[in-house]
C-alpha positions in Angstrom: -83.3 52.8 123.3 -85.7 49.9 123.5 -84.7 46.3 124.1 -88.0 45.1 122.4 -89.6 44.3 125.7 -92.6 45.8 127.4 -92.3 49.5 127.6 -94.4 49.6 130.7 -97.0 52.0 129.2 -99.7 49.3 128.9 -99.6 49.4 125.1 -100.5 46.1 123.7 -101.2 44.6 127.1 -104.9 44.4 126.6 -105.3 45.9 130.1 -105.2 42.4 131.5 -103.7 43.7 134.7 -106.9 45.7 135.4 -109.2 42.6 135.3 -110.1 40.9 138.6 -109.3 37.2 138.5 -112.7 36.3 139.8 -114.2 38.0 136.8 -112.1 35.9 134.4 -112.9 32.6 136.1 -114.9 30.3 133.7 -118.6 30.0 134.2 -119.5 26.7 135.8 -120.7 24.1 133.4 -124.2 22.9 134.2 -125.7 19.6 133.1 -129.4 18.9 133.3 -128.9 15.3 134.5 -126.5 16.4 137.2 -128.8 19.2 138.3 -131.7 16.7 138.4 -129.6 14.4 140.6 -128.7 17.2 143.0 -132.4 18.1 143.2 -133.3 14.5 144.0 -130.4 14.3 146.6 -131.6 17.6 148.2 -135.2 16.1 148.5 -133.8 13.0 150.2 -134.4 10.9 147.1 -130.8 10.4 146.0 -130.0 7.6 143.6 -127.3 5.8 141.8 -127.4 4.4 138.2 -126.9 0.7 138.4 -126.3 -1.7 135.5 -127.5 -5.4 135.4 -124.1 -6.5 136.7 -124.4 -4.3 139.8 -121.9 -1.6 138.9 -123.0 1.8 140.3 -122.3 5.2 138.9 -123.6 8.7 139.3 -125.3 10.9 136.7 -124.8 12.0 134.1 -124.3 8.6 132.4 -125.7 6.9 129.4 -123.7 3.7 129.8 -122.0 1.9 132.6 -118.4 3.0 132.9 -117.4 -0.5 134.0 -119.0 -2.8 131.5 -120.5 -0.6 128.8 -124.1 -1.7 129.5 -126.7 0.8 128.3 -129.3 -0.7 130.7 -129.1 1.5 133.7 -131.7 1.7 136.5 -132.1 4.2 139.3 -131.4 2.6 142.7 -132.0 4.6 145.8 -129.0 5.7 147.9 -129.0 5.2 151.6 -129.4 8.2 153.9 -125.9 7.7 155.3 -122.4 6.7 154.2 -118.9 6.3 155.6 -115.9 8.6 155.1 -113.2 6.7 153.1 -110.7 9.6 153.0 -110.6 13.3 153.6 -108.4 16.4 153.2 -108.5 19.8 154.9 -108.3 22.6 152.4 -106.7 25.8 153.6 -105.9 27.4 150.3 -109.1 27.2 148.2 -109.9 28.0 144.6 -111.7 31.3 144.1 -115.1 29.6 144.1 -114.5 28.3 147.7 -112.8 31.4 149.1 -115.5 32.1 151.7 -115.7 28.4 152.7 -112.1 27.9 153.8 -110.9 26.2 155.7 -113.1 23.2 154.8 -112.9 19.5 154.6 -113.3 17.6 151.3 -114.3 13.9 151.8 -114.8 10.8 149.7 -117.8 8.9 151.0 -118.9 5.4 150.3 -122.7 5.4 149.7 -123.1 1.7 148.8 -123.1 1.3 145.1 -121.1 4.5 144.6 -118.5 6.8 146.1 -118.7 10.5 145.8 -116.8 13.6 146.9 -118.3 16.5 148.8 -117.7 19.0 151.6 -117.8 17.7 155.2 -119.6 20.3 157.4 -120.6 20.2 161.0 -117.0 19.4 162.2 -114.0 21.6 163.0 -111.5 21.2 160.1 -108.7 21.4 162.7 -110.4 19.0 165.1 -110.0 15.3 165.7 -113.6 14.4 165.1 -112.9 13.6 161.5 -111.8 10.1 160.8 -111.9 7.4 158.2 -115.1 5.4 158.9 -117.1 8.3 160.3 -120.8 7.9 159.5 -122.2 10.8 157.6 -125.5 12.0 156.2 -125.5 13.2 152.7 -127.4 16.3 151.4 -127.1 19.4 149.3 -126.3 22.8 150.6 -125.0 26.1 149.1 -121.4 27.1 148.6 -120.7 30.1 150.9 -118.8 32.0 148.2 -121.5 32.1 145.4 -124.5 30.1 146.5 -124.1 27.3 144.0 -125.3 23.9 145.2 -122.9 21.2 146.3 -122.9 17.8 147.8 -122.4 18.1 151.6 -121.9 15.5 154.3 -122.6 16.0 158.0 -121.9 13.6 160.9 -124.8 11.2 161.3 -126.6 10.3 164.4 -126.2 6.5 164.5 -128.0 6.1 167.8 
């Protein structure tokens, strides 16, 4: 007798149990403006989009998210910023599986703040602190080689 549930023979299951979760992960969305910004950042020519009122944002943008101005200019980012907050990630998403444990940090770069991975420090160490001066760049994610924003401790001296 059947209770109407799954018979366990795989019928009607679509073989979903045989699919690796990494294969089912969505393909990353790419955006030409964001890719251009990452390329500029990697070349040491990072920039923020700044409206006439001085509000900064990062690409892709067509208008200022603060005031709605469509007049945005590219203003150079400094080479360094300061850590505002951070978190050590021990249980990563599949795309960061080979990077764990790692540190995600929010860094103030002047007109903007951005999130990236803090490298060059031990995630379990005490060298990470709010206010740490960091250099910004672009490196590859260990798991799949995709580019990402990376911070490393800066030499302030």
